[in-house]
N, C-alpha and C positions, 0 to 999 in steps of 0.2 A: 705245154704239149697241146697240139692241135689234133682233134679227132673229128673225122667225117663219118657220119652214118648214112649209108645209101639205102633208100627205099624206093619202090616203084609207086606206092600209094600212101598218102598221108591221111590226115583226119583224126578224129577222136578215137581212142582205144575202145574196142568192144569185146574182142575175144580175150581169153586168158593170156595168150602169147603177146598180144598187143599191150595189155595192161602191164605185163612183166617188162616189156621193152620201154614203156612209158616211165616206169619206176627207175629203170636202168639209166635212161637219159636224164631224169630228174636228179639223180644222185651225182652223175658226172658234171652236170651244169652247176652244181653247188660246191664243186671243188675249185678253189681259187686258181690253182695252177693249171687248170684244164680249160681249153676253149673248145666248145662242141657246136657242130653245125650239122643239120639234117638236110640232105639233098634228095629231092624226089624227082621223078620223071613221069608223072602220072599220065600225060597225054599218050604215051607209048605203051601203057599198061592195059588198054581196053580195045575191044574190037579186033579187027584184022591187023591193026598196027603192032600188036604185041608179038606177031610172028617175026617181025624184023627188029624187035626191041634189042636183042643181044648185040646186033651190029650197031644200032643207033647209040647204045650206051657206051660204046668205045669213046665217044666224044667226051665223056665224063672224066677221061684221063686228065684233061686240063683243069678240071674242077678240084682235083685232089693233089695238085702239084705242091701245095704249101702245107699239106697235112702230114703228121707223123704217123698216125694210125687211121686205117680205114676199116669200117665195120659193115659187113653185109648180113643179110638174113637169108638163111638157106631155104625158107619157104618160097622164095622168089628165085631159086637157083637158075632157072632157065634164062632169066634176064641178065645174069651176071657171068654166064659161063665163058664169055670171051674177055670181059673186062678184068676179072680177078687175076687170071694168069698173066695178063699184060702188065698189071700193076706190080706183080711179083717180079716179072722179068725186067721191067724198065726202071725200077726204083728200089730203094732199100726200106720202104715203108713197111710197117708191121700190119699184116692183114688178119683180122678176126672174122669169124662167121658165127652168128648166133644160130644155134640149131635146136629147135623145139622137138621135132619128130621127123621121121622119114616120110616124105610126101608120096614117094612111089608106092608105099604100102596101101595107099588109098586109090590107086589107079587101076585100070582094067587093061584094055588092049595096048595102051601106051606105057605099060609098066616098065619094060626093059630099057627103052631109050631114056626115060626119066630116071631110072635107077642108075644108069651109067653117068648121066650128067650130074646128078645129085652127089654121087660119090666123088666125082672128079672135083667138084667145087670144095667139098669137105677136105679132100686130100691136098688141095692147093693152098689152103689157108695156113698161116703161121700157127694159129691157135684157134681152138673152138670154144665158144662160150655155151655151156650146157646147163639148163636149169633143172633137169630131171634125172633122178638116179637110174630110171629105166633106160633113157636114151644114152646116158653115160655108159652103162653096161653094154648096150648094143654097139656103140662106137668102139669101145675097147675090144669087144669080141671080134668085130669085123676088121680091126687094125686099120681104121680109116685115117687116124691122125694120132701121133704120139704126144701131142701137146694139147691138153684139155684143161680149161678153166671152169671148174664146177662151181657155178653160182646159183645156189638153190633159191627157189621162189620164196619171197618173204610174205608173211601174213601179219596183220595187225592183231596183237594178242589182247583182244577185248571180247571176251565171251559174252554172248547175249544173255542178259539177266532177266529179260522180260518174255522169255519163250512161253507160249501158251498153246501147245500143240492140240489141234483138233483131230480127234480120232478118225482115221481113215483118209486124211488129207495128204495126198502125194504131191511132191513138187519136183519139177525138172527145170534146170537152168542151163541154157546153152543155145547156140545158133540152131536154126531149123534147117537142116540139110541131111542128106542121106547118111553121112558119116556118123551122125549123132544117134542113129538107130531108133528114132521115135516110132516107126511103124511096129517094131517089135514090142515096144512099151504099150501101144494101143492094143495090140493082140493080147498082151499079158493081162491088161485090164479086163478084157472080155472073159478070160479064164477066171479071174478073181470074182467077177460078177456071177458067173455060172456056178462058182463054188458057194454062192450064197453070202459072200462077204462084201460089205458096202465100202466103196471108196470113191474119191473124186481126184482129179488131177489138174494142177495149175502148171501151165507151160510158159516159161519166161525166156524170151530171147528174140533176136532179130531174125527175120526170114531171109535166108540167102539163096533159097531154091524155091521159087514160087510154084512150080509144077508139083514138087514134092509136098509142099504145104497144102495145096488143093487136094491132093490124094489123101493126105492125113485127115483133113476135115471131112472128106467123103466117108472115110473109114469110120470115124467117130460117129457120124450120122447113121451109118448102117448098123453099127453095134449098139447105138443108143446109149452112149456113155456120157458121163458128166465130166467134160473136159473144157477148160477155159484157156484159150490162147491169148496171153496178155501182150505179146509183142515185146519190144524193147521199152523198159520202164525205168523210172528214176531209182536211185539208190535207196531212197526212203521207202518206196513202194516194195522194192525187192526185199528189204530187211523185214518188212511186215509179213511178207509171204513166208520167208524163212522162219520167222518166230511162230507162225501159226501152223506150220507143216508138221506132219507126223513122221513121214519117211521121205528121204531124198532118193529119187529114182534116177539112174543114169545109165541108159542102155547103149552108150556110145560104142562104136565098133573099132575105134582107134584113137588113142590119146598118148601124147608125149608125157603128160602129167595128169591133167584134169584138175585145174585149180579149184573149180566149183566143189569138188569133193571135200577138200579141206575147208573151204568156205562154209559149207553146210555143217561140217563137224564142229565149227565154231559156235553153232547154235544147238549143239548136242543132238544132231539128227542122225539116226541110223541110216546106213547106205545100202541100197541094193543096186548092183551093177553087174555087167557081164564080165566073165573071167577072160580078159584079153589085154594086150599091150601093157599100159602102166597101171591098170586098176589094182592088181595084187600088191602094188607098192603102197597103196593107201587104204585098202579094205582087207580086213582079216575076218574070215568066217567065225561068227559067234563072239567076236570081240567088239567090233563097231558096225557090223552089218553082215551082208552075205554076198558072195559072188556066184551068180547063176552060170550054168553051162553056156558057153558062147553061142549066140543066135537062137537060143532055146527059150521062146516066149513062155512056154508052159512052166519051165523050171523057174523062170523069172517071177512068174505069178505065184508059184509055191513059196518063194522066199518072202514075197510081200505078205502073203496070207499068214505065214509063220509069225511075222512080227505083229501084224494087226490083230491076230487072235490071242496074243499073250502079252498083256501089258507089263508083266514082270520082266519078260524078256526084252521088251522095248526099253524099259528103264535101264536095264543092264547095258544094252547096246548104246544107249544115249550117253551113259557115263563113260563107256569105252571111247566113244567118238570125241567127247570133250577132253579126255586124257591124252589122246593122240594129238589133238589140235594144240594143246598146251606145250607140246614138245616140238612143234613146227618151227622152222627158222623165222626170225623176225627182221625188221628193218635195220636194227643195229648191226646184226651180222652181215646183212646185205651191203650196207655202207662200208663196213670194215673190209670186206673182201674186195670190193671195187677199188677202194683206196690203196690197198696192198698191191693190186694188179697194175694199176695205171699211174700211181704216184710213188709208192715206196719200193721202187725197184732200182 
């Protein structure tokens, strides 16, 4: 079987979705009966060129003529809006779309055209690959596609045995952009300080919005908070920060899953997040953390204070986080499901 994965941008995986797809490709490439190739078209994904990318990408029809399966990523739905239906119309290839979350939910004035294009792409696929129970439920409720391959995100079941949490040490891991809601977290830290509770914050992640990052740094300076922006760091450095953290804080405004939540629970970290999108699928109030009212920095701060002020509660939530992590899907299940889908049919 020949499988072609179409992407506009390549490179090393950084986001949770990219890591998931990296693992997906890794498993496929290790199946002897499957030949996998990744096709990128990066020069048309940047600047003004991306406006005509959907038309340019029609030329990729010739690149997939010898493939049995073609796999797209819905996060780049605009680029494939013409190519996908043409592949379906002109060939008998099976077309899959990996769907992490609905991009239009994070749009503003262009929400409606993006919503229409995204749904057209999802409806046009033979089958959707979905890693999140939240997104799976949304797709089923919206009746976007009757054929869903639910392939849950795998996690390495190696709980950290060297955790040494420093009281009051907060940790955020994720890209630095508006969608991750860091401004609300900075505001929450000011409320925590005003309540007389001491805390620090480590922020780990690549900056993808420079202007937003500059505004965050200015806000930290105005509030006189103890915040360190580490940028994109090595796995070893990140593991050390996880091991020394007291609470994992995640003020994201939209997530299809939020892999870092489960990653943090692998270190027994209680979670504080906003109650939106996929967060309630990972965080349960009083079990492994707390969900604050969406966009409410004051309530977010109250959840942090509640944990920081009660070490017995912190220990209980830590135990709950570790218990949930132990039940998470692992690589063995991930490999088994992929093999069943692409080989044993």
